[in-house]
ZAROGU-422912 format. One line per 5 residues: number of its first residue (from 1); their letters; for each residue x negated, y, z negated of N, C-alpha, C. Coordinates in steps of 0.1 Angstrom, whole numbers, padded with zeros to 4 digits, always signed. Layout:
NUM) A) X:Y:Z:X:Y:Z:X:Y:Z; ... $
# end
This chain:
1) XXXXX) +0295:+0040:-0030:+0281:+0039:-0035:+0273:+0031:-0025; +0261:+0035:-0022:+0253:+0029:-0012:+0247:+0016:-0017; +0248:+0005:-0009:+0242:-0008:-0013:+0228:-0007:-0007; +0218:-0006:-0017:+0204:-0004:-0013:+0199:-0016:-0005; +0204:-0028:-0009:+0199:-0040:-0002:+0204:-0040:+0012 $
6) XXXXX) +0216:-0036:+0015:+0221:-0036:+0028:+0215:-0025:+0037; +0212:-0014:+0030:+0205:-0003:+0037:+0191:-0007:+0041; +0184:-0015:+0032:+0171:-0019:+0035:+0171:-0029:+0048; +0181:-0037:+0048:+0182:-0046:+0060:+0184:-0038:+0073; +0192:-0028:+0072:+0194:-0020:+0084:+0181:-0013:+0089 $
11) XXXXX) +0174:-0008:+0079:+0161:-0001:+0082:+0151:-0011:+0088; +0151:-0023:+0083:+0142:-0033:+0088:+0146:-0037:+0103; +0159:-0037:+0106:+0164:-0040:+0119:+0159:-0028:+0129; +0160:-0016:+0124:+0156:-0004:+0132:+0141:-0005:+0134; +0134:-0009:+0124:+0119:-0010:+0125:+0115:-0019:+0136 $
16) XXXXX) +0123:-0030:+0139:+0119:-0040:+0150:+0122:-0035:+0164; +0130:-0024:+0165:+0134:-0018:+0178:+0122:-0011:+0184; +0122:-0010:+0198:+0111:-0002:+0204:+0112:+0012:+0200; +0101:+0019:+0200:+0101:+0033:+0194:+0111:+0042:+0201; +0113:+0041:+0214:+0122:+0050:+0221:+0137:+0047:+0217 $
21) XXXXX) +0140:+0035:+0212:+0153:+0032:+0208:+0156:+0036:+0193; +0146:+0037:+0185:+0148:+0040:+0171:+0155:+0053:+0168; +0152:+0063:+0177:+0159:+0076:+0175:+0174:+0075:+0177; +0178:+0066:+0185:+0193:+0064:+0188:+0199:+0055:+0178; +0191:+0049:+0169:+0197:+0038:+0160:+0203:+0044:+0148 $
26) XXXXX) +0204:+0058:+0147:+0211:+0064:+0135:+0225:+0060:+0134; +0231:+0056:+0146:+0245:+0052:+0146:+0248:+0040:+0137; +0237:+0032:+0134:+0238:+0021:+0126:+0241:+0024:+0111; +0237:+0037:+0107:+0238:+0041:+0094:+0251:+0049:+0091; +0257:+0048:+0080:+0269:+0055:+0076:+0264:+0069:+0071 $
31) XXXXX) +0273:+0079:+0071:+0270:+0092:+0066:+0265:+0091:+0051; +0271:+0082:+0044:+0267:+0081:+0030:+0253:+0076:+0029; +0249:+0066:+0038:+0236:+0061:+0037:+0225:+0072:+0042; +0229:+0080:+0052:+0220:+0090:+0056:+0218:+0101:+0045; +0229:+0104:+0039:+0228:+0114:+0028:+0220:+0108:+0016 $
36) XXXXX) +0221:+0095:+0014:+0213:+0089:+0003:+0198:+0090:+0007; +0194:+0087:+0019:+0180:+0088:+0023:+0175:+0102:+0022; +0184:+0112:+0027:+0180:+0126:+0026:+0177:+0130:+0012; +0185:+0126:+0003:+0184:+0130:-0011:+0171:+0124:-0017; +0168:+0111:-0013:+0156:+0104:-0018:+0144:+0111:-0013 $
41) XXXXX) +0144:+0116:+0000:+0133:+0123:+0006:+0132:+0138:+0004; +0143:+0143:-0003:+0143:+0157:-0005:+0146:+0166:+0007; +0151:+0159:+0018:+0153:+0166:+0030:+0165:+0176:+0029; +0173:+0175:+0019:+0185:+0184:+0018:+0181:+0197:+0012; +0168:+0199:+0008:+0163:+0211:+0002:+0165:+0211:-0014 $
46) XXXXX) +0171:+0201:-0019:+0173:+0199:-0033:+0161:+0191:-0039; +0160:+0191:-0052:+0149:+0184:-0058:+0152:+0169:-0056; +0142:+0161:-0051:+0145:+0147:-0048:+0150:+0140:-0061; +0161:+0132:-0058:+0166:+0124:-0069:+0161:+0110:-0068; +0148:+0108:-0072:+0142:+0095:-0071:+0146:+0086:-0082 $
51) XXXXX) +0152:+0075:-0078:+0157:+0065:-0088:+0146:+0059:-0095; +0134:+0057:-0089:+0123:+0050:-0096:+0117:+0060:-0106; +0117:+0073:-0103:+0112:+0083:-0112:+0120:+0083:-0125; +0133:+0081:-0123:+0143:+0081:-0134:+0141:+0069:-0142; +0138:+0058:-0136:+0136:+0045:-0143:+0123:+0046:-0151 $
56) XXXXX) +0112:+0052:-0145:+0099:+0054:-0152:+0101:+0063:-0164; +0110:+0073:-0163:+0112:+0082:-0174:+0123:+0077:-0184; +0127:+0064:-0182:+0137:+0058:-0190:+0151:+0065:-0190; +0153:+0072:-0179:+0166:+0079:-0178:+0177:+0069:-0172; +0172:+0059:-0165:+0181:+0048:-0160:+0176:+0035:-0166 $
61) XXXXX) +0184:+0027:-0171:+0180:+0014:-0177:+0175:+0004:-0166; +0165:-0004:-0170:+0160:-0014:-0161:+0154:-0025:-0170; +0153:-0037:-0164:+0147:-0049:-0171:+0132:-0048:-0169; +0126:-0040:-0178:+0111:-0038:-0177:+0104:-0050:-0182; +0094:-0054:-0174:+0085:-0066:-0178:+0071:-0061:-0181 $
66) XXXXX) +0067:-0049:-0177:+0054:-0044:-0180:+0054:-0029:-0180; +0047:-0023:-0189:+0046:-0008:-0189:+0034:-0003:-0196; +0027:+0006:-0190:+0016:+0013:-0197:+0017:+0028:-0194; +0007:+0036:-0196:+0007:+0050:-0194:+0010:+0054:-0180; +0005:+0046:-0170:+0006:+0049:-0156:+0015:+0040:-0147 $
71) XXXXX) +0017:+0028:-0152:+0024:+0018:-0143:+0036:+0013:-0150; +0046:+0009:-0142:+0058:+0002:-0148:+0062:-0009:-0138; +0067:-0020:-0144:+0072:-0031:-0135:+0085:-0035:-0141; +0095:-0038:-0132:+0108:-0042:-0137:+0114:-0051:-0127; +0124:-0059:-0131:+0131:-0068:-0122:+0139:-0060:-0112 $
76) XXXXX) +0139:-0065:-0099:+0147:-0058:-0089:+0161:-0061:-0091; +0170:-0050:-0090:+0184:-0052:-0093:+0191:-0060:-0082; +0185:-0061:-0071:+0190:-0069:-0060:+0179:-0079:-0055; +0177:-0089:-0064:+0166:-0098:-0061:+0169:-0108:-0050; +0159:-0111:-0042:+0160:-0121:-0032:+0157:-0135:-0037 $
81) XXXXX) +0151:-0136:-0049:+0149:-0148:-0056:+0148:-0145:-0071; +0151:-0154:-0080:+0149:-0152:-0094:+0135:-0148:-0098; +0133:-0137:-0105:+0120:-0132:-0109:+0114:-0121:-0099; +0122:-0118:-0089:+0118:-0107:-0080:+0115:-0094:-0088; +0102:-0090:-0087:+0098:-0079:-0096:+0092:-0067:-0087 $
86) XXXXX) +0095:-0055:-0092:+0089:-0043:-0085:+0079:-0037:-0094; +0067:-0033:-0088:+0057:-0026:-0095:+0055:-0012:-0090; +0056:-0002:-0098:+0055:+0012:-0094:+0045:+0020:-0102; +0039:+0031:-0096:+0032:+0041:-0104:+0043:+0050:-0110; +0041:+0055:-0122:+0051:+0063:-0129:+0051:+0077:-0122 $
91) XXXXX) +0039:+0081:-0117:+0039:+0094:-0109:+0045:+0092:-0096; +0051:+0102:-0090:+0058:+0101:-0077:+0048:+0102:-0065; +0047:+0092:-0058:+0040:+0092:-0045:+0049:+0084:-0035; +0051:+0090:-0024:+0061:+0084:-0014:+0055:+0072:-0007; +0042:+0073:-0003:+0036:+0062:+0004:+0022:+0059:-0001 $
96) XXXXX) +0017:+0047:+0001:+0005:+0042:-0005:-0007:+0051:-0002; -0009:+0057:+0010:-0021:+0065:+0012:-0022:+0078:+0004; -0011:+0082:-0002:-0010:+0094:-0011:-0015:+0090:-0025; -0016:+0078:-0029:-0020:+0074:-0042:-0035:+0075:-0044; -0040:+0082:-0055:-0054:+0084:-0057:-0061:+0070:-0060 $
101) XXXXX) -0073:+0069:-0056:-0080:+0056:-0057:-0079:+0049:-0071; -0081:+0057:-0082:-0080:+0052:-0095:-0067:+0046:-0099; -0056:+0053:-0094:-0043:+0048:-0097:-0040:+0036:-0088; -0045:+0036:-0076:-0043:+0024:-0067:-0049:+0012:-0073; -0061:+0014:-0079:-0068:+0002:-0085:-0059:-0003:-0097 $
106) XXXXX) -0053:+0006:-0105:-0045:+0001:-0116:-0033:-0006:-0111; -0027:-0001:-0101:-0015:-0007:-0095:-0018:-0021:-0090; -0029:-0023:-0083:-0032:-0036:-0077:-0036:-0046:-0088; -0042:-0041:-0099:-0046:-0050:-0110:-0033:-0055:-0117; -0023:-0046:-0118:-0010:-0050:-0124:-0003:-0060:-0115 $
111) XXXXX) -0003:-0057:-0102:+0003:-0067:-0092:-0004:-0081:-0094; -0017:-0081:-0095:-0025:-0093:-0096:-0020:-0101:-0109; -0019:-0094:-0120:-0015:-0100:-0133:-0001:-0105:-0132; +0008:-0097:-0126:+0022:-0101:-0126:+0025:-0112:-0116; +0017:-0113:-0105:+0019:-0123:-0095:+0018:-0137:-0102 $
116) XXXXX) +0008:-0138:-0111:+0006:-0150:-0119:+0017:-0152:-0129; +0020:-0141:-0136:+0030:-0142:-0147:+0044:-0146:-0141; +0048:-0140:-0130:+0061:-0143:-0124:+0061:-0157:-0119; +0050:-0161:-0113:+0049:-0175:-0107:+0051:-0185:-0118; +0045:-0183:-0130:+0047:-0193:-0140:+0060:-0192:-0147 $
121) XXXXX) +0065:-0180:-0149:+0078:-0178:-0156:+0090:-0185:-0150; +0090:-0185:-0136:+0101:-0191:-0129:+0098:-0204:-0122; +0086:-0210:-0126:+0082:-0222:-0120:+0082:-0222:-0104; +0077:-0211:-0099:+0077:-0209:-0084:+0067:-0218:-0078; +0069:-0220:-0065:+0059:-0228:-0057:+0050:-0219:-0048 $
126) XXXXX) +0052:-0206:-0048:+0044:-0197:-0041:+0049:-0183:-0044; +0043:-0173:-0038:+0047:-0159:-0041:+0043:-0150:-0028; +0052:-0141:-0026:+0050:-0131:-0015:+0048:-0117:-0021; +0037:-0111:-0018:+0034:-0097:-0023:+0036:-0088:-0011; +0045:-0078:-0012:+0049:-0070:-0001:+0050:-0055:-0005 $
131) XXXXX) +0046:-0047:+0004:+0047:-0032:+0002:+0050:-0025:+0015; +0060:-0017:+0015:+0065:-0011:+0028:+0062:+0004:+0027; +0058:+0010:+0038:+0055:+0025:+0038:+0064:+0031:+0049; +0074:+0039:+0045:+0082:+0046:+0055:+0095:+0039:+0057; +0105:+0046:+0061:+0119:+0041:+0063:+0119:+0030:+0075 $
136) XXXXX) +0111:+0033:+0085:+0111:+0023:+0097:+0105:+0010:+0093; +0097:+0010:+0082:+0091:-0002:+0077:+0100:-0010:+0067; +0111:-0004:+0064:+0121:-0010:+0055:+0120:-0005:+0040; +0113:+0007:+0039:+0112:+0013:+0025:+0125:+0021:+0023; +0134:+0015:+0014:+0146:+0022:+0011:+0145:+0033:+0001 $
141) XXXXX) +0135:+0031:-0009:+0133:+0041:-0019:+0119:+0047:-0016; +0118:+0060:-0013:+0105:+0067:-0010:+0097:+0069:-0022; +0094:+0059:-0030:+0085:+0060:-0041:+0077:+0047:-0040; +0064:+0048:-0039:+0055:+0036:-0037:+0059:+0025:-0047; +0061:+0013:-0041:+0064:+0001:-0049:+0060:-0011:-0042 $
146) XXXXX) +0055:-0021:-0050:+0051:-0034:-0045:+0062:-0044:-0050; +0065:-0053:-0041:+0074:-0064:-0044:+0066:-0076:-0047; +0069:-0082:-0059:+0063:-0095:-0062:+0075:-0105:-0062; +0075:-0113:-0051:+0086:-0122:-0048:+0082:-0137:-0050; +0087:-0143:-0060:+0084:-0158:-0062:+0091:-0166:-0051 $
151) XXXXX) +0084:-0176:-0046:+0089:-0183:-0034:+0092:-0198:-0038; +0102:-0204:-0032:+0106:-0217:-0035:+0108:-0224:-0021; +0106:-0237:-0021:+0108:-0244:-0008:+0123:-0244:-0005; +0126:-0240:+0007:+0140:-0239:+0012:+0147:-0227:+0008; +0140:-0217:+0002:+0147:-0204:-0001:+0151:-0197:+0011 $
156) XXXXX) +0159:-0186:+0009:+0165:-0179:+0021:+0157:-0166:+0024; +0145:-0165:+0018:+0137:-0153:+0021:+0131:-0155:+0035; +0133:-0145:+0044:+0127:-0146:+0057:+0120:-0133:+0061; +0107:-0135:+0064:+0100:-0123:+0069:+0096:-0126:+0083; +0105:-0120:+0092:+0104:-0124:+0106:+0094:-0115:+0114 $
161) XXXXX) +0082:-0120:+0115:+0071:-0113:+0122:+0069:-0120:+0136; +0073:-0113:+0146:+0071:-0119:+0160:+0059:-0113:+0166; +0049:-0121:+0169:+0036:-0116:+0174:+0038:-0110:+0188; +0030:-0100:+0191:+0030:-0094:+0204:+0016:-0097:+0211; +0015:-0096:+0224:+0002:-0098:+0230:-0005:-0085:+0234 $
166) XXXXX) -0018:-0085:+0230:-0026:-0073:+0234:-0038:-0078:+0242; -0042:-0069:+0251:-0054:-0072:+0259:-0067:-0070:+0250; -0078:-0076:+0254:-0090:-0074:+0246:-0094:-0060:+0245; -0092:-0052:+0256:-0096:-0038:+0255:-0087:-0030:+0245; -0075:-0034:+0244:-0066:-0028:+0234:-0071:-0031:+0220 $
171) XXXXX) -0074:-0044:+0217:-0080:-0047:+0204:-0092:-0039:+0201; -0101:-0037:+0210:-0113:-0030:+0208:-0111:-0015:+0205; -0101:-0009:+0213:-0098:+0005:+0211:-0092:+0007:+0197; -0083:-0002:+0193:-0076:+0000:+0180:-0086:-0002:+0169; -0095:-0012:+0170:-0105:-0015:+0161:-0114:-0003:+0159 $
176) XXXXX) -0118:+0003:+0170:-0127:+0015:+0169:-0121:+0027:+0162; -0108:+0029:+0165:-0101:+0040:+0159:-0099:+0038:+0144; -0096:+0026:+0140:-0094:+0023:+0125:-0108:+0025:+0118; -0119:+0020:+0124:-0132:+0022:+0118:-0135:+0037:+0117; -0132:+0045:+0127:-0134:+0059:+0126:-0126:+0066:+0115 $
181) XXXXX) -0113:+0062:+0114:-0105:+0068:+0104:-0109:+0063:+0090; -0113:+0051:+0089:-0117:+0045:+0076:-0130:+0052:+0071; -0139:+0056:+0081:-0151:+0062:+0077:-0149:+0076:+0071; -0139:+0083:+0076:-0136:+0097:+0071:-0128:+0096:+0057; -0121:+0085:+0055:-0113:+0084:+0043:-0120:+0077:+0031 $
186) XXXXX) -0129:+0068:+0034:-0136:+0060:+0024:-0145:+0070:+0015; -0144:+0068:+0002:-0153:+0076:-0007:-0167:+0072:-0005; -0169:+0058:-0005:-0182:+0053:-0003:-0183:+0050:+0012; -0193:+0055:+0019:-0193:+0054:+0033:-0198:+0040:+0038; -0190:+0030:+0035:-0193:+0017:+0040:-0182:+0012:+0049 $
191) XXXXX) -0185:+0011:+0062:-0175:+0006:+0072:-0181:-0005:+0080; -0174:-0009:+0090:-0179:-0020:+0098:-0180:-0016:+0113; -0190:-0021:+0120:-0192:-0017:+0134:-0183:-0027:+0142; -0184:-0026:+0156:-0176:-0034:+0164:-0179:-0049:+0163; -0192:-0052:+0160:-0196:-0066:+0159:-0192:-0072:+0145 $
196) XXXXX) -0187:-0064:+0136:-0183:-0069:+0123:-0193:-0067:+0112; -0205:-0061:+0116:-0216:-0059:+0106:-0213:-0047:+0098; -0216:-0047:+0085:-0214:-0036:+0076:-0224:-0025:+0079; -0219:-0012:+0079:-0227:-0001:+0081:-0227:+0008:+0069; -0238:+0011:+0063:-0238:+0019:+0051:-0247:+0031:+0054 $
201) XXXXX) -0242:+0043:+0051:-0250:+0055:+0053:-0260:+0057:+0042; -0272:+0057:+0045:-0283:+0058:+0035:-0291:+0071:+0037; -0294:+0077:+0026:-0302:+0089:+0027:-0317:+0085:+0027; -0324:+0091:+0037:-0338:+0087:+0037:-0346:+0094:+0025; -0353:+0086:+0019:-0361:+0091:+0007:-0374:+0097:+0012 $
206) XXXXX) -0375:+0110:+0009:-0387:+0117:+0012:-0398:+0115:+0002; -0410:+0111:+0007:-0421:+0108:-0002:-0427:+0122:-0006; -0431:+0123:-0018:-0437:+0136:-0023:-0450:+0138:-0016; -0454:+0150:-0013:-0466:+0153:-0006:-0478:+0148:-0014; -0477:+0148:-0027:-0489:+0144:-0035:-0493:+0130:-0032 $
211) XXXXX) -0484:+0122:-0027:-0487:+0108:-0024:-0496:+0107:-0013; -0494:+0115:-0002:-0503:+0115:+0009:-0517:+0120:+0005; -0518:+0130:-0003:-0531:+0135:-0007:-0539:+0124:-0015; -0532:+0117:-0023:-0538:+0107:-0031:-0545:+0096:-0023; -0538:+0093:-0011:-0544:+0083:-0002:-0557:+0088:+0004 $
216) XXXXX) -0559:+0101:+0005:-0571:+0106:+0012:-0583:+0107:+0002; -0581:+0105:-0010:-0591:+0106:-0020:-0599:+0093:-0020; -0612:+0094:-0018:-0621:+0082:-0017:-0628:+0080:-0031; -0628:+0069:-0036:-0635:+0066:-0048:-0649:+0062:-0045; -0659:+0071:-0050:-0673:+0068:-0048:-0678:+0058:-0058 $
221) XXXX) -0686:+0048:-0053:-0692:+0039:-0063:-0703:+0045:-0070; -0705:+0043:-0082:-0716:+0049:-0090:-0729:+0042:-0087; -0739:+0050:-0083:-0753:+0044:-0080:-0761:+0044:-0093; -0766:+0033:-0098:-0774:+0033:-0111:-0788:+0040:-0108 $
# end
């Protein structure tokens, strides 16, 4: 049986490697782990056996802490701290960009509520909200999910982010590309320019022709 927690650690290690080395990193995974990932992603040609879909359908038991028509939240079976909770949409989406805006809003509101509830329930000192997209990012189960992780002073949770250096030109190029992509994806066309000022596309209001004619009419004063 695949240890999902150990698999996630391996995927996180692979994600830290340079891109050219990631393709060779498959040797780190056992055949059982590769088969597990393929089944989760449906790469074997069979219907994906999504464990989170089964939990949402109550086919697999879980310690559910919240549920409505669209969202479910339950305790992680491999918690990194007491109270470690997962929040998922009941519908199957592999990564966050696939989630419709209305569902995304519901998910985030549930995360907001549970971040406070979990914090108080276990007397935490802080909380980490985390969401991974794709195997190289450490996503072991290809079904969108958010981690709500209560934090305590001296706990063993480590999120090792080592900063890299970019030139000013690289920052500007990346910023420009993200703005362009956001412009095409945003439902409401509000984005930001390079200087950080908001840009909103506005339609010019055409004044009716009658308005111009009215301005040309002169009112004659009445002579007694």
